[in-house]
N, C-alpha and C positions, 0 to 999 in steps of 0.2 A: 566136514573133513579131523579122523581122530588127532590125539597130538600125538602118537609115532607115526602115520603120516605127516605129520608137520616138521617133525624134525630128520625125517629120513632125506629132505633136498642137499641142496650141495653145499658139503660144511663150510664151506669158506663164505658161504649166501652170511650175513650179519646176523637174519632173523633166526636161523636155523643155528645157530651158534649160540646166540644169546637163548633161545628157549631151550636146546639141549641143557647148558646151563641152569639156565633155572629149574627145570626139572630135576637137575641133578642134587640141586641144595633141597628143594622141597621133600624128593625122596628120602633124602637124607635126614631132614627135621622130622617128616611121617615115620621112621621107624624107631627112631628116638623116643617120640611119644610113652610108648607103651613103659618106657624105662623108668622115666621121671615120672609117671604115674605111680606105678611096684616100690619104687623108692621111698615116693614121699608117703604111702600109705605107710611102709614101711615104719619109718619114720614118727608118723602119726600112733601107730600102734607103739611102738618101743617107748615111746613120749610118755602116753598115755598108763602102760604098764610101769614103768620108773616113777610115775609120781601117786600110781595108787602103792605100790612096794611103800614110797615114802610116808603116804599117810598111818598104810598099816604098821607102821614101826613103832610111827609116832605116838598113837595109841595106844601098841601092848608097851611101850617104854613108859606110857604115865598110866598106866590100867597098873605095869607093877611095883612104881613108884607110890601109887596111892596104896595100895592093894600093902604094902612091906612097911610103909608110911601109918600106917592103921589112921588114914584117914578117911572119913565117909566118904561111899563113892555113890551115896545115894540123891536122887533129885526131885525135887517137888516137881508131883504132878504137871500143874499148869506151866513149869520151865522144859517139860519132856513135852508138852504137847506145842508150846509155841515151836520148838525145834523141828516136830514131826510136819508143823503145819511150813514153817517155812521151807525145811526141804521138798516138799510137796510140791510144793508155790514154785522154787528152783526149775524144779523139773517141767514143770508143766513150762516155765517160760523160757527154758531151752528145748524145748519142743519145739514151742511157735515161732523160736530164732532161728531153728533148725529147718521147719517147713517154707519159714518167710526165706529163706537162703538158697535153699530151692529149687525152690520157684522162682527166684531171680535167676539164679543160674539158668533153669530152662527157658527165663524169656529172654535173655541174654543171646542164648544158642539157638531160638526160634529169630530174633533177632538179624543172627548171622547169618541165618538161610534165609531169609530173606531179604537179605544186602545181596546176598551170592547171586540169587535169582534175578534180583535186579540186573545186577550188575551184569549178567549175561544178555539178559533183554536189552539192554542199553550198546551192548556190544554187537548185538544182534541188530537192530537199528543202526549204529553206525557204518555197519558193514554195508548193510542195505541202503545208504544215503549214497556213500560213496561207491558203491556200485552204478548208483542211478545217474552221479555225476561221469564218470567214468564214461557210461552209455551216451549219455549227451554230446560228451569229447568226441569220443571215437567217431560218432555219429556227423557230428561236421565236419569231422577231418577225410572223411571219403569220398 
C-alpha cells in the first residue's frame, strides 16, 4: 500500500491524521534541502574568493612596500625550494584529506541506506508477526 493510499482513510482516524502531518513535515524539509545546499555552496565560494582577495592584496601591498623602500626581494635558492616543496606537500595533504572526507561521506550515506533497508525489512517482519497473531486469535474466536 502506498503512502497516498494510506493517507486516504478516515480523516478522523488518528493514524491517518498522524501520517498526513508527518508527510507534510517531511515534504517541507525535502523542499528546503536544495536551498540549504545552494546557500552553503554560495557561502563557501564567497569565503574562498574573499580570502584569496585578501591574500592577493597583502602580497601586492608587501611587494609595493619592498620595491619602493629599495629592499632586495631576491630569495636564496634553498629557501625558494623549501617554499615550493612545502606548498606541494600541503596540496598533496589537502587532496588526501578531501579524498578521506568524501570516502567518509560516501560510507555514511551507504550506512544510512543500509539502515533504511533494514528498517523496512524489520517493519515488514513485524507486520507479518502481527498478522500471524491476528490470524491465530481470530481463528480461535470463530
